[in-house]
gemmi code that builds the backbone of each chain (N, CA, C; Angstrom):
import gemmi

chains = {
    "A": [
        ("UNK", (117.267, 134.645, 112.120), (116.815, 134.518, 113.374), (117.622, 133.317, 114.219)),
        ("UNK", (117.998, 133.823, 115.618), (118.708, 132.700, 116.333), (118.012, 131.505, 116.650)),
        ("UNK", (118.466, 130.470, 116.657), (117.786, 129.040, 117.104), (117.121, 129.128, 118.406)),
        ("UNK", (117.800, 129.862, 119.215), (117.234, 129.931, 120.632), (115.880, 130.655, 120.558)),
        ("UNK", (115.806, 131.562, 119.968), (114.647, 132.551, 119.662), (113.556, 131.661, 119.110)),
        ("UNK", (113.795, 130.871, 117.859), (113.172, 129.885, 117.290), (112.429, 129.014, 118.176)),
        ("UNK", (113.354, 128.433, 119.049), (112.872, 127.325, 119.958), (111.974, 127.906, 120.988)),
        ("UNK", (112.204, 129.134, 121.567), (111.358, 129.634, 122.340), (109.918, 129.929, 121.668)),
        ("UNK", (109.948, 130.366, 120.556), (108.599, 130.728, 119.720), (107.839, 129.155, 119.547)),
        ("UNK", (108.749, 128.157, 119.379), (107.946, 126.883, 119.254), (107.443, 126.358, 120.521)),
        ("UNK", (108.109, 126.639, 121.730), (107.607, 126.177, 122.931), (106.427, 127.071, 123.557)),
        ("UNK", (106.414, 128.452, 123.227), (105.487, 129.375, 123.572), (104.237, 129.180, 122.687)),
        ("UNK", (104.347, 128.881, 121.533), (103.035, 128.612, 120.641), (102.439, 127.165, 121.141)),
        ("UNK", (103.306, 126.356, 121.700), (102.839, 124.994, 122.276), (102.133, 125.340, 123.354)),
        ("UNK", (102.559, 126.050, 124.342), (101.907, 126.197, 125.472), (100.518, 126.865, 125.407)),
        ("UNK", (100.660, 127.885, 124.562), (99.415, 128.859, 124.332), (98.318, 127.998, 123.765)),
        ("UNK", (98.685, 127.208, 122.810), (97.681, 126.441, 122.053), (97.000, 125.249, 122.894)),
        ("UNK", (97.753, 124.660, 123.900), (97.059, 123.814, 124.873), (95.663, 124.139, 125.238)),
        ("UNK", (95.664, 125.284, 126.001), (94.423, 125.751, 126.489), (93.485, 125.937, 125.549)),
        ("UNK", (93.806, 126.560, 124.302), (92.578, 126.983, 123.399), (92.190, 125.766, 122.655)),
        ("UNK", (93.111, 124.862, 122.453), (92.669, 123.530, 121.803), (91.630, 122.660, 122.612)),
        ("UNK", (92.110, 122.849, 124.106), (91.179, 122.144, 124.990), (89.738, 122.799, 124.882)),
        ("UNK", (89.679, 124.170, 124.932), (88.241, 124.618, 124.758), (87.438, 124.393, 123.264)),
        ("UNK", (88.412, 124.325, 122.219), (88.070, 123.934, 120.898), (87.395, 122.400, 120.871)),
        ("UNK", (87.950, 121.694, 121.676), (87.606, 119.950, 121.555), (86.360, 120.068, 122.682)),
        ("UNK", (86.453, 120.723, 123.920), (85.395, 120.864, 124.694), (84.016, 121.197, 124.134)),
        ("UNK", (84.229, 122.050, 123.128), (82.915, 122.283, 122.455), (82.175, 121.507, 121.809)),
        ("UNK", (82.867, 120.292, 121.420), (82.237, 119.232, 120.876), (81.546, 118.347, 121.750)),
        ("UNK", (81.962, 118.603, 123.084), (81.299, 117.668, 124.044), (80.333, 118.415, 124.865)),
        ("UNK", (80.028, 119.623, 124.690), (79.008, 120.504, 125.186), (77.544, 119.901, 124.854)),
        ("UNK", (77.563, 119.143, 123.892), (76.291, 118.554, 123.414), (76.734, 117.063, 122.758)),
        ("UNK", (75.667, 116.464, 122.314), (75.914, 115.105, 121.562), (77.160, 115.266, 120.616)),
        ("UNK", (78.029, 114.370, 120.587), (79.182, 114.538, 119.560), (78.640, 114.831, 118.121)),
        ("UNK", (77.641, 113.913, 117.522), (77.396, 113.949, 116.241), (76.482, 115.277, 116.101)),
        ("UNK", (75.725, 115.627, 116.987), (74.929, 116.828, 116.854), (75.696, 118.221, 116.706)),
        ("UNK", (76.919, 118.098, 117.773), (77.668, 119.198, 117.474), (78.261, 119.479, 116.104)),
        ("UNK", (78.327, 118.484, 115.412), (78.922, 118.478, 114.041), (77.825, 118.836, 112.906)),
        ("UNK", (76.731, 119.261, 113.480), (75.688, 119.519, 112.526), (75.946, 120.860, 111.888)),
        ("UNK", (75.608, 120.872, 110.498), (75.802, 122.133, 109.809), (75.203, 123.567, 110.734)),
        ("UNK", (74.098, 123.420, 110.950), (73.735, 124.776, 111.766), (74.361, 125.071, 113.080)),
        ("UNK", (74.799, 123.885, 113.728), (75.584, 124.165, 114.836), (77.044, 124.547, 114.811)),
        ("UNK", (77.630, 124.061, 113.520), (78.766, 124.699, 113.111), (78.923, 126.002, 112.778)),
        ("UNK", (77.979, 126.334, 111.825), (77.959, 127.683, 111.236), (77.529, 128.664, 112.473)),
        ("UNK", (76.769, 128.265, 113.751), (76.655, 129.103, 114.762), (77.884, 129.195, 115.593)),
        ("UNK", (78.661, 128.253, 115.543), (80.242, 128.436, 116.209), (80.961, 129.567, 115.476)),
        ("UNK", (80.759, 129.592, 114.108), (81.594, 130.496, 113.311), (81.028, 132.014, 113.475)),
        ("UNK", (79.546, 132.048, 113.606), (78.858, 133.357, 113.802), (79.396, 134.043, 115.013)),
        ("UNK", (79.614, 133.271, 116.150), (79.889, 133.698, 117.483), (81.446, 134.196, 117.440)),
        ("UNK", (81.457, 135.477, 117.336), (82.895, 136.390, 117.097), (83.967, 135.779, 118.066)),
        ("UNK", (83.709, 135.589, 119.381), (84.844, 135.290, 120.387), (85.290, 133.995, 119.879)),
        ("UNK", (84.581, 133.165, 119.495), (85.008, 131.602, 119.215), (85.491, 131.783, 117.861)),
        ("UNK", (85.128, 132.404, 116.857), (85.793, 132.605, 115.671), (87.207, 133.158, 115.793)),
        ("UNK", (87.179, 133.973, 116.681), (88.562, 134.566, 116.984), (89.496, 133.650, 117.637)),
        ("UNK", (88.994, 132.865, 118.455), (89.752, 131.663, 119.137), (90.423, 130.755, 117.882)),
        ("UNK", (89.492, 130.444, 116.952), (89.730, 129.362, 116.012), (90.852, 130.176, 115.180)),
        ("UNK", (91.010, 131.482, 114.869), (91.912, 132.176, 114.285), (93.149, 132.148, 115.185)),
        ("UNK", (93.223, 132.347, 116.377), (94.300, 132.246, 116.977), (94.926, 130.846, 117.155)),
        ("UNK", (94.129, 129.815, 117.342), (94.546, 128.342, 117.326), (95.308, 128.128, 115.927)),
        ("UNK", (94.620, 128.629, 114.917), (95.120, 128.283, 113.546), (96.585, 129.017, 113.421)),
        ("UNK", (96.823, 130.136, 113.861), (97.798, 130.742, 113.765), (99.277, 130.114, 114.639)),
        ("UNK", (98.768, 129.894, 115.775), (99.647, 129.125, 116.754), (100.161, 127.778, 116.297)),
        ("UNK", (99.217, 127.080, 115.828), (99.547, 125.602, 115.446), (100.275, 125.574, 114.304)),
        ("UNK", (99.870, 126.547, 113.323), (100.688, 126.365, 112.148), (102.156, 126.857, 112.375)),
        ("UNK", (102.412, 127.914, 113.175), (103.805, 128.260, 113.430), (104.394, 127.044, 114.170)),
        ("UNK", (103.765, 126.406, 115.286), (104.487, 125.461, 115.992), (104.601, 124.140, 115.021)),
        ("UNK", (103.686, 123.840, 114.391), (103.710, 122.597, 113.448), (105.043, 122.671, 112.464)),
        ("UNK", (104.947, 123.995, 111.768), (106.080, 124.161, 110.850), (107.515, 124.348, 111.301)),
        ("UNK", (107.526, 124.940, 112.550), (108.970, 124.948, 113.162), (109.183, 123.458, 113.448)),
        ("UNK", (108.306, 122.604, 114.027), (108.669, 121.200, 114.300), (109.194, 120.413, 113.098)),
        ("UNK", (108.431, 120.622, 112.028), (108.816, 120.048, 110.861), (110.138, 120.460, 110.374)),
        ("UNK", (110.460, 121.638, 110.654), (111.983, 122.284, 110.278), (112.945, 121.607, 111.058)),
        ("UNK", (112.507, 121.548, 112.372), (113.591, 120.922, 113.133), (113.789, 119.303, 112.836)),
        ("UNK", (112.759, 118.576, 112.482), (112.993, 117.278, 112.145), (113.798, 117.143, 110.764)),
        ("UNK", (113.538, 118.199, 109.957), (114.200, 118.001, 108.599), (115.878, 118.343, 108.845)),
        ("UNK", (115.902, 119.272, 109.569), (117.438, 119.792, 109.985), (118.126, 118.760, 110.880)),
        ("UNK", (117.724, 117.954, 111.581), (118.219, 116.777, 112.207), (118.654, 115.827, 111.206)),
        ("UNK", (117.804, 115.614, 109.935), (118.232, 114.618, 109.032), (119.464, 115.101, 108.207)),
        ("UNK", (119.666, 116.272, 107.960), (120.541, 116.761, 107.186), (121.073, 118.188, 107.195)),
        ("UNK", (122.107, 118.509, 107.291), (122.609, 119.862, 107.480), (123.565, 120.413, 106.073)),
        ("UNK", (123.526, 121.722, 106.120), (124.210, 122.493, 104.987), (123.474, 123.557, 104.749)),
        ("UNK", (124.410, 124.732, 104.207), (124.082, 126.075, 104.237), (122.820, 126.269, 103.449)),
        ("UNK", (122.979, 125.748, 102.173), (121.688, 125.848, 101.072), (120.603, 125.103, 101.641)),
        ("UNK", (120.724, 123.717, 101.924), (119.814, 123.052, 102.338), (118.832, 123.560, 103.638)),
        ("UNK", (119.683, 124.114, 104.473), (118.917, 124.612, 105.640), (118.202, 126.030, 105.437)),
        ("UNK", (118.569, 126.865, 104.337), (117.926, 127.875, 103.763), (116.717, 127.507, 102.961)),
        ("UNK", (116.716, 126.501, 102.231), (115.576, 125.954, 101.381), (114.567, 125.409, 102.284)),
        ("UNK", (114.801, 124.704, 103.303), (113.950, 124.043, 104.314), (113.380, 125.247, 105.264)),
        ("UNK", (114.064, 126.041, 105.518), (113.422, 127.254, 106.290), (112.409, 127.951, 105.521)),
        ("UNK", (112.807, 128.363, 104.424), (111.856, 129.239, 103.671), (110.841, 128.580, 103.229)),
        ("UNK", (110.854, 127.382, 102.820), (109.707, 126.372, 102.492), (108.804, 126.255, 103.566)),
        ("UNK", (109.311, 125.953, 104.745), (108.493, 125.737, 105.965), (107.654, 127.171, 106.188)),
        ("UNK", (108.359, 128.274, 106.022), (107.632, 129.620, 106.264), (106.555, 129.970, 105.034)),
        ("UNK", (106.936, 129.329, 104.048), (105.856, 129.646, 102.906), (104.754, 128.902, 103.148)),
        ("UNK", (104.919, 127.576, 103.602), (103.859, 126.661, 103.725), (102.995, 127.236, 104.911)),
        ("UNK", (103.657, 127.672, 105.840), (102.892, 128.104, 107.213), (102.073, 129.338, 106.798)),
        ("UNK", (102.482, 130.366, 105.871), (101.609, 131.547, 105.524), (100.684, 130.887, 104.672)),
        ("UNK", (100.915, 130.096, 103.759), (99.773, 129.547, 102.881), (98.615, 128.990, 103.638)),
        ("UNK", (99.047, 128.019, 104.795), (98.099, 127.351, 105.511), (97.221, 128.420, 106.294)),
        ("UNK", (97.827, 129.298, 106.974), (97.255, 130.528, 107.649), (96.277, 131.241, 106.776)),
        ("UNK", (96.666, 131.584, 105.532), (95.893, 132.258, 104.679), (94.533, 131.505, 104.166)),
        ("UNK", (94.873, 130.171, 103.983), (93.762, 129.219, 103.564), (92.732, 129.163, 104.743)),
        ("UNK", (93.121, 128.889, 105.891), (92.208, 128.709, 107.187), (91.536, 130.042, 107.601)),
        ("UNK", (92.205, 131.079, 107.272), (91.466, 132.518, 107.669), (90.691, 132.827, 106.675)),
        ("UNK", (90.835, 132.561, 105.249), (89.818, 132.498, 104.416), (88.465, 131.921, 104.844)),
        ("UNK", (88.546, 130.703, 105.298), (87.442, 130.019, 105.700), (86.768, 130.671, 106.782)),
        ("UNK", (87.396, 131.169, 107.678), (86.983, 131.711, 108.783), (86.259, 133.123, 108.576)),
        ("UNK", (86.817, 133.875, 107.894), (86.473, 135.213, 107.351), (84.981, 135.018, 106.629)),
        ("UNK", (85.178, 134.249, 105.767), (84.092, 133.927, 104.577), (82.667, 133.354, 105.348)),
        ("UNK", (82.974, 132.352, 106.275), (81.752, 131.784, 106.945), (81.212, 132.971, 107.937)),
        ("UNK", (82.180, 133.414, 108.612), (81.744, 134.516, 109.637), (81.017, 135.697, 109.054)),
        ("UNK", (81.373, 136.256, 107.907), (80.765, 137.291, 107.151), (79.294, 136.882, 106.413)),
        ("UNK", (79.176, 135.432, 106.576), (78.047, 134.889, 105.767), (78.215, 134.816, 104.298)),
    ],
    "B": [
        ("UNK", (141.574, 116.936, 107.386), (140.078, 117.039, 107.989), (139.763, 115.454, 107.559)),
        ("UNK", (139.012, 114.977, 108.917), (138.586, 113.665, 108.810), (137.179, 113.533, 108.142)),
        ("UNK", (137.156, 112.464, 107.215), (135.671, 112.161, 106.725), (134.917, 111.492, 107.616)),
        ("UNK", (133.734, 112.129, 108.024), (132.829, 111.422, 109.039), (131.587, 111.183, 108.267)),
        ("UNK", (131.416, 111.119, 107.069), (130.284, 110.925, 106.288), (129.526, 109.776, 106.751)),
        ("UNK", (130.344, 108.766, 107.188), (129.564, 107.283, 107.392), (128.987, 107.376, 108.838)),
        ("UNK", (129.001, 108.556, 109.443), (128.341, 108.670, 110.808), (126.865, 109.143, 110.494)),
        ("UNK", (126.501, 109.418, 109.185), (125.464, 110.160, 108.856), (124.382, 108.884, 108.417)),
        ("UNK", (123.649, 108.636, 109.297), (122.713, 107.308, 109.015), (121.361, 107.824, 108.504)),
        ("UNK", (120.920, 109.161, 108.272), (119.878, 109.707, 107.803), (118.720, 108.964, 108.619)),
        ("UNK", (117.558, 108.751, 107.814), (116.367, 108.514, 108.590), (116.291, 107.094, 109.184)),
        ("UNK", (117.170, 106.263, 108.742), (117.322, 104.887, 109.355), (117.915, 105.082, 110.696)),
        ("UNK", (118.675, 106.179, 110.806), (119.153, 106.235, 112.398), (118.497, 107.015, 113.160)),
        ("UNK", (117.603, 107.800, 112.479), (116.596, 108.699, 113.190), (115.527, 107.742, 113.843)),
        ("UNK", (115.108, 106.666, 112.947), (114.051, 105.807, 113.382), (114.282, 104.637, 114.037)),
        ("UNK", (115.512, 104.324, 114.397), (116.017, 103.096, 115.033), (115.747, 103.557, 116.569)),
        ("UNK", (114.801, 102.889, 117.125), (114.772, 103.025, 118.783), (115.365, 102.293, 119.635)),
        ("UNK", (116.179, 101.330, 118.855), (116.820, 100.282, 119.891), (118.236, 101.013, 120.725)),
        ("UNK", (118.586, 100.108, 121.515), (119.697, 100.493, 122.491), (119.751, 101.491, 123.630)),
        ("UNK", (118.968, 102.600, 123.311), (119.013, 103.744, 124.324), (117.906, 103.816, 125.249)),
        ("UNK", (116.889, 102.921, 125.294), (115.924, 102.792, 126.272), (114.767, 103.540, 125.920)),
        ("UNK", (113.887, 103.933, 127.039), (112.587, 104.426, 126.739), (112.743, 106.026, 126.385)),
        ("UNK", (113.769, 106.667, 126.690), (113.953, 107.953, 126.139), (114.026, 107.905, 124.646)),
        ("UNK", (114.698, 107.021, 124.239), (115.025, 107.061, 122.576), (113.557, 106.708, 121.897)),
        ("UNK", (113.032, 105.881, 122.522), (111.386, 105.409, 121.845), (110.732, 106.813, 122.011)),
        ("UNK", (110.732, 107.683, 123.128), (110.125, 108.757, 123.317), (110.336, 109.797, 122.387)),
        ("UNK", (111.691, 109.842, 121.974), (111.993, 110.813, 121.052), (111.524, 110.538, 119.604)),
        ("UNK", (111.391, 109.211, 119.320), (110.802, 108.658, 117.954), (109.510, 109.000, 117.935)),
        ("UNK", (108.705, 108.711, 119.093), (107.233, 108.846, 119.266), (106.866, 110.332, 119.122)),
        ("UNK", (107.801, 110.994, 119.610), (107.519, 112.595, 119.448), (107.478, 113.030, 118.194)),
        ("UNK", (108.460, 112.650, 117.433), (108.785, 112.915, 115.845), (107.362, 112.416, 115.090)),
        ("UNK", (107.251, 111.058, 115.409), (106.099, 110.527, 114.529), (104.616, 111.282, 114.783)),
        ("UNK", (104.434, 111.497, 116.062), (103.185, 112.120, 116.712), (103.156, 113.615, 116.126)),
        ("UNK", (104.230, 114.149, 116.011), (104.340, 115.543, 115.583), (104.009, 115.701, 114.078)),
        ("UNK", (104.640, 114.706, 113.342), (104.532, 114.528, 111.712), (102.944, 114.306, 111.505)),
        ("UNK", (102.462, 113.415, 112.181), (100.925, 113.037, 112.067), (100.104, 113.801, 112.498)),
        ("UNK", (100.296, 114.793, 113.509), (99.353, 115.856, 113.949), (99.476, 116.702, 112.761)),
        ("UNK", (100.494, 117.193, 112.356), (100.873, 118.282, 111.263), (99.842, 117.860, 110.069)),
        ("UNK", (99.874, 116.543, 109.646), (99.289, 116.280, 108.508), (97.742, 116.305, 108.712)),
        ("UNK", (97.273, 115.938, 109.963), (95.964, 115.979, 110.390), (95.569, 117.401, 110.487)),
        ("UNK", (96.258, 118.167, 111.094), (96.125, 119.741, 111.096), (95.691, 120.357, 109.802)),
        ("UNK", (96.497, 119.878, 108.623), (96.361, 120.409, 107.255), (95.133, 119.691, 106.640)),
        ("UNK", (94.975, 118.439, 107.022), (93.668, 117.959, 106.475), (92.454, 118.570, 107.148)),
        ("UNK", (92.509, 118.926, 108.585), (91.456, 119.490, 109.092), (90.936, 120.898, 108.693)),
        ("UNK", (92.090, 121.431, 108.361), (91.693, 122.991, 107.581), (91.105, 122.743, 106.511)),
        ("UNK", (91.788, 121.886, 105.589), (90.876, 121.732, 104.211), (89.434, 121.162, 104.455)),
        ("UNK", (89.321, 120.083, 105.304), (87.908, 119.521, 105.549), (86.753, 120.546, 106.016)),
        ("UNK", (87.519, 121.270, 107.144), (86.306, 122.537, 107.353), (86.156, 123.563, 106.498)),
        ("UNK", (86.950, 123.695, 105.613), (86.808, 124.761, 104.470), (85.538, 124.193, 103.623)),
        ("UNK", (85.249, 122.971, 103.878), (83.990, 122.502, 102.949), (82.760, 122.842, 103.426)),
        ("UNK", (82.823, 123.900, 104.472), (81.552, 124.475, 105.025), (81.104, 125.416, 104.049)),
        ("UNK", (81.935, 125.962, 103.136), (81.846, 127.109, 102.368), (80.823, 126.540, 101.094)),
        ("UNK", (80.988, 125.278, 100.931), (79.980, 124.749, 99.851), (78.616, 124.582, 100.275)),
        ("UNK", (78.426, 124.967, 101.471), (77.072, 125.044, 101.996), (76.650, 123.744, 102.785)),
        ("UNK", (75.438, 123.483, 103.177), (74.957, 122.206, 103.858), (75.414, 120.989, 103.160)),
        ("UNK", (74.951, 120.945, 101.836), (75.429, 119.683, 100.878), (76.679, 119.256, 101.024)),
        ("UNK", (77.622, 120.192, 100.832), (79.103, 119.945, 100.864), (79.508, 119.574, 102.372)),
        ("UNK", (79.061, 120.251, 103.272), (79.449, 119.785, 104.645), (79.049, 118.228, 105.087)),
        ("UNK", (77.489, 118.197, 104.751), (77.055, 116.831, 105.100), (77.904, 115.770, 104.377)),
        ("UNK", (78.183, 115.950, 103.155), (78.912, 115.029, 102.505), (80.247, 114.843, 102.949)),
        ("UNK", (81.017, 115.674, 103.544), (82.246, 115.769, 104.309), (82.147, 114.910, 105.419)),
        ("UNK", (81.198, 115.315, 106.316), (81.009, 114.653, 107.472), (80.700, 113.252, 107.282)),
        ("UNK", (79.783, 112.871, 106.483), (79.493, 111.579, 106.147), (80.715, 110.607, 105.678)),
        ("UNK", (81.582, 111.240, 105.053), (82.875, 110.527, 104.703), (83.960, 110.347, 106.009)),
        ("UNK", (83.632, 111.167, 106.872), (84.633, 110.967, 108.306), (83.889, 110.165, 109.222)),
        ("UNK", (82.552, 109.995, 109.159), (81.780, 109.303, 110.423), (81.694, 107.941, 109.851)),
        ("UNK", (82.679, 107.198, 109.696), (82.651, 105.729, 109.476), (83.502, 105.130, 110.552)),
        ("UNK", (83.515, 103.837, 110.588), (84.399, 103.064, 111.491), (85.806, 103.314, 111.246)),
        ("UNK", (86.394, 103.536, 109.994), (87.668, 103.736, 109.794), (88.007, 105.326, 110.188)),
        ("UNK", (87.022, 106.219, 109.843), (87.218, 107.433, 110.222), (87.490, 107.577, 111.931)),
        ("UNK", (86.547, 106.826, 112.780), (86.462, 106.918, 113.956), (87.787, 106.342, 114.559)),
        ("UNK", (88.396, 105.267, 114.123), (89.682, 104.690, 114.446), (91.130, 105.692, 114.125)),
        ("UNK", (90.903, 106.142, 112.931), (91.877, 107.367, 112.671), (91.941, 108.465, 113.734)),
        ("UNK", (90.684, 108.928, 113.952), (90.529, 110.029, 114.847), (91.058, 109.500, 116.335)),
        ("UNK", (90.616, 108.484, 116.633), (91.053, 107.760, 117.963), (92.603, 107.810, 118.013)),
        ("UNK", (93.340, 107.686, 116.762), (94.844, 107.582, 116.521), (95.382, 109.024, 116.871)),
        ("UNK", (94.710, 109.974, 116.201), (95.027, 111.375, 116.310), (94.893, 111.697, 117.870)),
        ("UNK", (93.973, 111.454, 118.434), (93.789, 111.794, 119.824), (94.759, 111.390, 120.629)),
        ("UNK", (95.407, 110.090, 120.330), (96.307, 109.484, 121.160), (97.564, 110.099, 120.914)),
        ("UNK", (97.975, 110.668, 119.628), (99.011, 111.173, 119.229), (99.090, 112.524, 119.917)),
        ("UNK", (97.852, 113.317, 120.014), (97.828, 114.632, 120.447), (98.111, 114.529, 121.869)),
        ("UNK", (97.580, 113.702, 122.725), (97.933, 113.662, 124.154), (99.232, 113.213, 124.439)),
        ("UNK", (99.856, 112.332, 123.833), (101.329, 111.969, 123.994), (102.211, 113.200, 123.712)),
        ("UNK", (101.860, 113.843, 122.715), (102.741, 114.860, 121.959), (102.807, 116.005, 123.022)),
        ("UNK", (101.474, 116.228, 123.626), (101.337, 117.319, 124.671), (101.961, 117.004, 125.840)),
        ("UNK", (101.722, 115.623, 126.342), (102.315, 115.587, 127.908), (103.739, 115.148, 127.785)),
        ("UNK", (104.309, 114.660, 126.583), (105.810, 114.477, 126.567), (106.394, 115.754, 126.116)),
        ("UNK", (105.727, 116.635, 125.408), (106.457, 117.919, 125.171), (106.386, 118.820, 126.331)),
        ("UNK", (105.433, 118.618, 127.303), (105.668, 119.428, 128.486), (107.042, 118.838, 129.414)),
        ("UNK", (107.018, 117.570, 129.291), (108.311, 116.911, 129.890), (109.652, 117.383, 129.243)),
        ("UNK", (109.530, 117.642, 127.936), (110.891, 118.047, 127.059), (111.106, 119.395, 127.558)),
        ("UNK", (109.994, 120.364, 127.615), (110.246, 121.598, 127.925), (110.753, 121.867, 129.360)),
        ("UNK", (110.143, 120.923, 130.359), (110.820, 121.143, 131.751), (112.224, 120.795, 131.644)),
        ("UNK", (112.346, 119.632, 130.926), (114.022, 119.050, 130.859), (114.640, 120.230, 130.459)),
        ("UNK", (114.374, 120.819, 129.328), (115.248, 121.931, 128.687), (115.492, 123.128, 129.579)),
        ("UNK", (114.373, 123.191, 130.603), (114.445, 124.240, 131.467), (115.336, 123.853, 132.842)),
        ("UNK", (115.728, 122.676, 132.715), (116.691, 122.194, 133.840), (115.874, 121.571, 135.115)),
        ("UNK", (114.647, 121.391, 134.722), (113.599, 120.935, 135.875), (113.746, 119.340, 135.688)),
        ("UNK", (114.149, 118.629, 136.897), (113.989, 117.151, 136.843), (115.219, 116.431, 136.258)),
        ("UNK", (116.141, 117.207, 135.793), (117.437, 116.670, 135.293), (118.601, 116.345, 136.321)),
        ("UNK", (118.338, 116.644, 137.578), (119.491, 116.212, 138.495), (120.569, 117.394, 138.527)),
        ("UNK", (121.309, 117.415, 139.442), (122.387, 118.399, 139.715), (123.694, 117.732, 139.365)),
        ("UNK", (124.674, 118.613, 138.685), (125.952, 117.988, 138.102), (126.805, 117.733, 139.433)),
        ("UNK", (127.295, 116.351, 139.182), (128.144, 115.697, 140.170), (129.408, 115.034, 139.275)),
        ("UNK", (130.422, 114.680, 140.299), (131.564, 114.159, 139.512), (131.311, 112.875, 138.995)),
        ("UNK", (131.765, 112.585, 137.817), (131.371, 111.354, 137.203), (132.294, 110.148, 137.659)),
        ("UNK", (131.556, 109.493, 138.471), (131.956, 108.069, 138.965), (131.419, 106.982, 138.424)),
        ("UNK", (132.248, 105.916, 138.317), (131.749, 104.588, 137.785), (130.548, 104.199, 138.509)),
        ("UNK", (129.288, 103.636, 138.069), (129.376, 103.362, 136.657), (128.672, 104.330, 135.782)),
        ("UNK", (128.999, 105.479, 136.026), (128.664, 106.548, 135.086), (126.912, 106.599, 134.735)),
        ("UNK", (126.137, 106.601, 135.650), (124.746, 106.721, 135.468), (124.363, 108.228, 135.214)),
        ("UNK", (123.860, 108.445, 134.084), (123.447, 109.991, 133.661), (122.406, 110.505, 134.449)),
        ("UNK", (122.835, 111.642, 135.096), (121.697, 112.168, 136.029), (120.554, 112.442, 135.493)),
        ("UNK", (120.645, 112.841, 134.143), (119.407, 113.551, 133.495), (118.442, 112.342, 133.108)),
        ("UNK", (118.817, 111.358, 132.834), (117.855, 109.960, 132.566), (117.551, 109.387, 133.753)),
        ("UNK", (116.754, 110.135, 134.634), (116.360, 109.583, 136.027), (115.018, 109.259, 135.803)),
        ("UNK", (114.399, 108.726, 137.105), (113.145, 108.315, 137.255), (111.880, 109.127, 136.867)),
        ("UNK", (112.213, 110.227, 137.178), (111.275, 111.450, 136.933), (110.914, 111.599, 135.539)),
        ("UNK", (111.961, 111.486, 134.540), (111.494, 111.686, 133.334), (111.008, 110.390, 132.647)),
        ("UNK", (111.507, 109.220, 133.367), (110.932, 107.885, 132.839), (109.457, 107.898, 133.211)),
        ("UNK", (109.114, 108.237, 134.456), (107.619, 108.243, 134.688), (106.929, 109.277, 133.891)),
        ("UNK", (107.605, 110.397, 133.479), (106.935, 111.362, 132.821), (106.543, 110.597, 131.271)),
        ("UNK", (107.421, 109.786, 130.702), (107.307, 109.165, 129.514), (106.137, 108.084, 129.561)),
        ("UNK", (106.442, 107.295, 130.467), (105.194, 106.294, 130.873), (103.832, 106.953, 130.951)),
        ("UNK", (103.863, 107.910, 131.758), (102.380, 108.795, 131.814), (101.968, 109.103, 130.681)),
        ("UNK", (102.745, 109.629, 129.812), (102.315, 110.400, 128.465), (101.496, 109.064, 127.637)),
        ("UNK", (102.461, 107.829, 127.747), (101.734, 106.755, 127.066), (100.394, 106.391, 127.604)),
        ("UNK", (100.511, 106.218, 129.076), (99.221, 105.752, 129.578), (98.021, 106.708, 129.414)),
        ("UNK", (98.125, 108.089, 129.452), (97.247, 109.088, 129.274), (96.859, 109.158, 127.931)),
        ("UNK", (97.661, 108.960, 127.001), (97.333, 108.699, 125.484), (96.415, 107.580, 125.201)),
        ("UNK", (96.626, 106.588, 125.679), (95.722, 105.103, 125.734), (94.368, 105.623, 126.228)),
        ("UNK", (94.384, 106.033, 127.411), (92.906, 106.522, 128.117), (92.286, 107.541, 127.287)),
        ("UNK", (92.771, 108.483, 126.797), (92.315, 109.406, 125.773), (91.496, 108.718, 124.579)),
        ("UNK", (92.570, 107.790, 123.972), (91.940, 107.002, 122.962), (90.703, 106.246, 123.151)),
        ("UNK", (90.693, 105.569, 124.207), (89.456, 104.715, 124.651), (88.467, 105.671, 125.007)),
        ("UNK", (88.589, 106.825, 125.646), (87.468, 107.755, 125.686), (86.966, 108.329, 124.637)),
        ("UNK", (87.778, 108.692, 123.664), (87.499, 109.188, 122.490), (86.699, 108.242, 121.716)),
        ("UNK", (87.138, 106.846, 121.628), (86.281, 105.882, 120.840), (84.893, 105.918, 121.403)),
        ("UNK", (84.770, 105.644, 122.806), (83.740, 105.644, 123.464), (82.804, 106.665, 123.015)),
        ("UNK", (83.115, 108.120, 123.020), (82.413, 109.194, 122.538), (81.855, 108.955, 121.049)),
        ("UNK", (82.787, 108.798, 120.252), (82.437, 108.567, 118.832), (81.587, 107.442, 118.407)),
        ("UNK", (81.699, 106.279, 119.147), (80.833, 105.260, 118.859), (79.406, 105.207, 119.637)),
        ("UNK", (79.234, 106.451, 120.426), (78.088, 106.708, 120.936), (77.750, 105.923, 122.325)),
        ("UNK", (78.957, 105.482, 123.119), (78.887, 104.781, 124.364), (78.599, 105.787, 125.342)),
        ("UNK", (79.288, 107.146, 125.024), (79.352, 108.261, 125.968), (78.555, 109.303, 125.168)),
        ("UNK", (77.940, 110.256, 126.107), (77.172, 111.422, 125.458), (78.068, 112.637, 125.798)),
    ],
}
model = gemmi.Model(1)
for chain_id, residues in chains.items():
    chain = gemmi.Chain(chain_id)
    for i, (resn, *xyz) in enumerate(residues, 1):
        res = gemmi.Residue()
        res.name, res.seqid = resn, gemmi.SeqId(i, " ")
        for name, pos in zip(("N", "CA", "C"), xyz):
            atom = gemmi.Atom()
            atom.name, atom.element = name, gemmi.Element(name[0])
            atom.pos, atom.b_iso = gemmi.Position(*pos), 0.0
            res.add_atom(atom)
        chain.add_residue(res)
    model.add_chain(chain)
structure = gemmi.Structure()
structure.add_model(model)
structure.setup_entities()
């Protein structure tokens, strides 16, 4: 994939996640902070399908953004054909792993 | 072919913020905050998965984070998040050609048009907003604000 496309994805995921993460944080402030973290409240959040969907979108956006960012930092440090391939594939695999693990939590809690 | 391996300073070169002004410090902070946020994000995904262990597992995890140390770490995360967001928007605008000046003939003393007051204000704004958000976060977490 061309670097310009990767950077467009990097910036696009950043802009998209700003608004969604703001909603996610504001949900903690709709009531008392400690109260909002109580088990029953958090479970209720996961059962509410639009919110669970939003968590899944945030998970995907931030995983993509985070691991592209990590890739950029690592490629700034060192260059080379094999090194760049190893970093790119490692970041991609880690990203898929994190999305899978987070999705598993969202689905399992949402399904009860 | 000339050997330029001596120009590769590695991590030492990347984390040295001296000599190039606030823009270089912003570059360093952007990378540090990015790495910090990625580590937090992974930890957050892991800690929220504790909800699958039921109420006991969740309460145990929450209790381990609701400490003075936990609040301070979270305040630093808030600061990194705000700085990374505001400075990231500045960087994106700069890459899009916004606020970087127009091309002119290079005349002495060769002040670079792209490193202008607009972007410096952007960097300082990011730092100030991050500090305000950290203070607000600490006030909420320590129960000063509801």
